[in-house]
C-alpha positions in Angstrom: 217.0 -80.7 -5.4 217.8 -78.7 -8.5 215.3 -79.3 -11.6 217.0 -79.7 -14.8 217.1 -81.3 -18.4 219.0 -84.4 -18.4 220.1 -86.3 -21.6 221.0 -90.4 -21.7 222.3 -92.6 -24.5 220.8 -96.1 -24.0 222.6 -99.0 -24.8 221.4 -103.2 -25.1 220.1 -103.6 -21.7 219.2 -100.4 -20.8 222.9 -99.7 -20.1 223.2 -96.0 -19.8 226.6 -95.2 -21.9 226.6 -91.5 -21.4 224.9 -88.9 -19.3 224.7 -85.1 -20.2 223.1 -82.4 -17.6 221.6 -79.1 -18.5 222.0 -76.4 -16.9 217.8 -75.2 -16.7 214.4 -77.0 -16.8 214.0 -76.3 -20.1 217.4 -76.6 -21.8 220.7 -78.5 -22.4 223.3 -77.0 -24.1 224.8 -78.5 -27.8 227.9 -80.1 -26.5 230.8 -81.5 -28.2 231.4 -84.2 -25.5 227.9 -85.8 -26.5 228.0 -85.8 -30.4 231.6 -87.4 -29.4 230.0 -90.1 -27.1 227.0 -90.7 -29.6 229.4 -91.2 -32.4 231.7 -93.7 -30.1 229.2 -95.6 -28.6 227.4 -95.8 -32.2 227.5 -99.5 -32.2 225.5 -100.6 -29.0 223.6 -97.3 -29.3 219.9 -98.4 -29.0 217.8 -95.2 -27.4 218.4 -91.9 -26.7 216.4 -90.1 -24.1 216.5 -86.8 -22.3 213.7 -85.4 -19.6 211.1 -82.2 -20.2 211.0 -81.7 -15.9 208.6 -78.7 -17.1 206.6 -81.0 -19.6 205.4 -81.0 -22.4 205.5 -84.9 -23.0 205.8 -84.1 -26.5 208.6 -83.9 -28.8 210.0 -80.4 -29.5 211.0 -78.8 -33.1 214.3 -78.8 -31.6 214.4 -82.4 -30.5 212.6 -83.0 -34.1 215.9 -82.1 -36.0 218.1 -83.4 -34.1 216.4 -86.7 -34.3 216.3 -86.6 -38.0 219.9 -85.3 -38.0 221.0 -88.3 -35.9 219.3 -90.9 -37.9 220.6 -89.2 -41.0 224.3 -89.2 -39.9 223.8 -92.9 -37.9 221.8 -94.8 -40.8 220.4 -97.2 -38.4 217.2 -97.2 -36.9 216.8 -95.7 -33.3 214.5 -94.8 -30.4 214.2 -91.8 -28.9 212.1 -91.2 -25.9 211.2 -87.5 -23.3 210.2 -88.3 -20.0 208.6 -85.7 -18.0 206.5 -85.4 -14.6 203.2 -86.7 -16.5 204.5 -89.7 -18.0 207.2 -91.1 -21.3 206.6 -91.1 -24.6 208.8 -93.1 -27.2 209.3 -92.6 -31.0 210.4 -95.7 -32.8 209.7 -96.4 -36.3 208.5 -93.4 -36.7 205.4 -93.6 -34.4 205.0 -92.1 -31.0 203.7 -93.9 -28.3 203.1 -93.8 -24.5 205.4 -95.9 -22.3 202.9 -97.5 -19.7 205.6 -99.6 -18.7 208.9 -97.4 -18.0 212.6 -99.1 -18.2 214.2 -98.9 -15.0 216.6 -96.3 -16.4 213.9 -93.5 -17.1 213.6 -93.6 -12.7 217.3 -92.9 -12.7 216.4 -90.2 -15.4 214.0 -88.8 -13.4 215.9 -88.6 -10.8 219.2 -86.8 -12.5 216.2 -84.7 -13.6 214.6 -83.8 -10.0 211.4 -84.8 -10.8 209.1 -86.9 -9.0 209.0 -90.6 -9.0 207.3 -92.0 -12.4 203.3 -91.5 -12.0 
């Protein structure tokens, strides 16, 4: 299976509203379709999640700038998550927390990214 970075838009109840697949384990190209999906789903959007198949269990500088832009543009609190081989990290209300009990969609994100099941 191909290992690649994958992005999910998550709505109420954990519904996956949109999915983008990267071309490598360390990069997912910016896409107009993704930004349009974010805007079109803004009212039901709850969480934005992506994988880091090669780690780390942290948000990158690019993640940080994107999260700031999204929070500013949408004007509402959002949750951001990153899933790695070693676990899941979630940012909510400005604080990062390691997720011990991962939501069901995290399994789908792991499979789509070519990652093993949750640790």
